C-alpha positions as CSV (number, residue, x, y, z in Angstrom):
1,M,103.9,130.4,109.2
2,K,102.7,126.9,109.9
3,P,99.3,126.3,108.1
4,K,96.1,125.8,110.0
5,L,94.3,124.1,107.1
6,L,95.6,121.3,104.8
7,I,93.8,120.9,101.5
8,F,94.6,117.6,99.7
9,D,94.2,116.8,96.1
10,V,92.7,113.4,95.7
11,N,93.7,111.5,92.6
12,E,97.4,110.5,92.6
13,T,98.1,112.5,95.7
14,L,96.1,110.4,98.2
15,L,94.9,107.6,95.9
16,D,96.9,105.3,93.6
17,L,95.7,105.4,90.0
18,K,97.8,102.3,88.9
19,P,94.8,99.9,88.8
20,L,93.0,102.2,86.4
21,A,96.1,102.8,84.4
22,R,96.8,99.1,84.0
23,R,93.2,98.5,82.8
24,I,93.3,101.3,80.3
25,N,96.7,100.4,78.9
26,T,95.5,96.8,78.5
27,T,92.3,97.7,76.9
28,L,93.9,100.0,74.4
29,S,97.0,97.8,73.9
30,N,99.5,100.6,74.6
31,N,101.5,101.5,77.7
32,L,101.1,105.2,76.9
33,A,97.3,105.1,76.7
34,F,96.5,106.0,80.3
35,D,99.0,108.9,80.3
36,L,97.5,110.3,77.1
37,W,93.9,109.9,78.4
38,F,94.6,111.5,81.7
39,S,96.4,114.4,80.0
40,S,93.5,114.8,77.7
41,L,91.0,114.8,80.6
42,L,92.9,117.6,82.3
43,H,93.2,119.5,79.0
44,Y,89.6,119.4,78.1
45,S,88.5,120.2,81.6
46,L,90.4,123.4,81.2
47,V,88.9,124.0,77.8
48,E,85.5,124.0,79.6
49,T,86.7,126.5,82.2
50,T,88.5,128.9,79.8
51,T,85.5,129.0,77.4
52,G,83.2,129.9,80.3
53,N,81.4,126.5,80.5
54,H,81.4,123.7,83.0
55,E,80.8,120.0,82.5
56,D,80.8,117.1,84.9
57,F,84.3,115.7,85.2
58,S,83.1,112.1,84.8
59,K,81.5,113.1,81.4
60,I,84.7,114.7,80.3
61,A,86.5,111.5,81.4
62,K,84.2,109.4,79.2
63,A,84.5,111.7,76.2
64,T,88.3,111.9,76.3
65,F,88.5,108.1,76.8
66,E,86.6,107.7,73.6
67,M,88.9,110.1,71.9
68,T,92.0,108.2,73.2
69,A,90.6,104.9,72.1
70,L,90.1,106.2,68.6
71,K,93.7,107.4,68.5
72,F,94.8,103.8,69.1
73,K,92.2,102.6,66.5
74,K,90.0,101.0,69.2
75,V,86.3,101.1,69.6
76,V,85.3,100.2,73.2
77,P,81.7,99.3,73.9
78,E,79.9,101.8,76.2
79,E,79.3,99.2,78.9
80,E,83.0,98.3,79.0
81,T,84.0,102.0,79.0
82,E,81.8,102.7,82.0
83,A,83.2,99.6,83.8
84,I,86.7,100.7,83.2
85,L,86.2,104.3,84.3
86,G,84.2,103.1,87.2
87,L,87.4,101.8,88.7
88,I,88.1,105.4,89.8
89,K,85.7,104.8,92.7
90,K,87.7,101.8,93.9
91,L,91.3,103.0,94.1
92,P,93.5,102.1,96.9
93,P,95.3,104.8,98.9
94,H,99.0,105.1,98.5
95,P,100.8,103.2,101.3
96,D,101.8,106.4,103.2
97,T,98.4,108.1,103.0
98,S,96.3,106.7,105.9
99,E,99.1,107.0,108.5
100,A,100.0,110.5,107.4
101,L,96.4,111.8,107.6
102,R,95.9,110.2,111.0
103,R,99.1,111.8,112.3
104,L,98.3,115.2,110.9
105,Q,94.8,115.0,112.4
106,E,96.3,114.0,115.8
107,Q,98.6,117.1,115.6
108,G,95.6,119.3,115.3
109,Y,95.6,120.2,111.7
110,H,92.3,120.7,109.9
111,L,92.2,118.4,106.9
112,T,90.0,118.7,103.8
113,A,90.1,117.5,100.2
114,L,89.6,119.4,97.0
115,T,89.0,117.5,93.7
116,N,88.2,118.1,90.1
117,G,85.8,115.2,90.4
118,N,82.1,115.5,91.1
119,P,81.0,115.4,94.8
120,T,79.4,111.9,94.5
121,V,82.4,110.2,93.0
122,A,84.7,112.0,95.5
123,R,82.8,110.8,98.5
124,E,82.7,107.2,97.1
125,Q,86.4,107.3,96.4
126,L,87.4,108.4,99.9
127,A,84.9,106.2,101.6
128,F,86.2,103.1,99.7
129,A,89.8,104.0,100.6
130,E,88.7,104.6,104.2
131,L,90.2,108.1,104.2
132,D,86.9,110.1,104.7
133,Q,87.2,109.6,108.5
134,Y,90.2,112.0,108.5
135,L,88.6,114.8,106.4
136,E,86.4,117.5,107.8
137,R,85.1,118.5,104.4
138,I,85.3,117.1,100.8
139,F,85.1,119.9,98.3
140,S,84.4,119.6,94.5
141,V,85.1,122.2,91.9
142,D,81.5,121.7,90.9
143,E,80.7,124.2,93.7
144,T,82.5,126.9,91.7
145,K,81.9,125.8,88.2
146,A,85.6,126.1,87.4
147,F,88.3,123.4,87.3
148,K,91.6,123.6,89.1
149,P,94.0,125.3,88.6
150,N,91.6,128.2,88.2
151,P,91.8,130.2,91.4
152,K,88.0,130.0,92.1
153,P,88.1,126.5,93.8
154,Y,90.9,127.3,96.1
155,L,89.4,130.6,97.2
156,F,86.0,128.9,97.6
157,V,87.4,126.5,100.2
158,L,89.1,129.3,102.1
159,D,85.9,131.3,102.1
160,Q,83.8,128.4,103.3
161,L,86.2,127.6,106.1
162,K,87.1,131.3,107.0
163,V,90.8,130.8,106.5
164,K,93.3,133.3,105.0
165,P,95.3,132.1,102.0
166,Q,98.6,132.2,103.9
167,E,97.1,130.0,106.6
168,A,96.2,127.2,104.1
169,L,98.4,124.5,102.5
170,L,97.5,122.8,99.2
171,V,99.0,119.3,99.1
172,A,99.3,117.8,95.6
173,A,101.4,115.6,93.3
174,H,100.7,117.8,90.3
175,G,102.8,120.7,89.2
176,W,99.7,122.4,87.7
177,D,97.8,122.1,90.9
178,I,100.7,123.5,93.0
179,T,101.0,126.4,90.5
180,G,97.3,127.2,90.8
181,A,97.3,127.3,94.5
182,Q,100.5,129.3,94.7
183,R,99.1,132.0,92.5
184,A,95.9,132.1,94.6
185,G,98.1,132.9,97.6
186,L,98.2,129.6,99.4
187,Q,101.2,127.7,100.8
188,T,101.9,124.5,98.8
189,A,103.4,121.1,99.4
190,F,104.5,119.1,96.3
191,I,104.4,115.3,96.8
192,S,106.8,113.6,94.5
193,R,104.8,110.6,93.4
194,E,106.2,108.4,90.7
195,R,106.7,110.2,87.4
196,K,105.3,113.5,88.8
197,F,107.3,116.7,88.4
198,K,107.1,120.3,89.5
199,Y,106.5,123.0,86.9
200,P,109.9,124.8,86.4
201,L,108.3,128.2,85.7
202,A,106.4,128.3,89.0
203,E,107.7,129.4,92.3
204,V,109.4,126.8,94.5
205,P,106.7,125.1,96.7
206,T,106.7,125.9,100.4
207,Y,107.4,122.2,101.1
208,D,109.0,119.8,98.6
209,C,108.5,116.2,99.8
210,K,109.2,112.8,98.5
211,D,106.0,111.5,100.1
212,L,103.4,112.3,102.8
213,R,105.6,110.8,105.5
214,E,108.1,113.5,104.9
215,L,105.4,116.1,104.9
216,V,104.3,115.0,108.4
217,K,107.9,115.3,109.6
218,R,108.2,118.8,108.2
219,L,105.0,119.9,109.8
220,S,105.6,118.3,113.2
């Protein structure tokens, strides 16, 4: 079944995190610093959800950045930390993103975004990247008080838009996001961004694409 609704992850799927990665690696003087921070950010967001709590993603980002800095024996002033993490609002889209969203919109697909970030940051990100014009809705997990890959955010989007799980396609560059959507009953499309991999214990995604251009071809 071809999907009616396409739900896009934002960070790394639509937007390129390299500018933020370079800044963090430079500040902490280690080429692994960004990867460690981002993994910690995702880990502690799930700590919040699995312990029955919910915290703003930006606050978790700041807390885990401080933890990462200490690991590399760095103390970064608060103003500098805020300036670094503020780059999340000024990320460029991947080269294939704008054209792919435009073509999918022209083909009649309903396009939305679902992010772990808070609603304000998500809107600023997508407006800066000039992608908001293609999206009918921008959803944040804050609306369900549970971070992806918990099933609540995916099911909330479906409920809001009155779409059945099998009629929706989650598009993401993260194996954990694909796994969460699969287990909530959605179709999935894995986008093989640089150094991103599928989770071997999950089911094969509905679509396995090297980039968004390939996804457009597959859905045409």
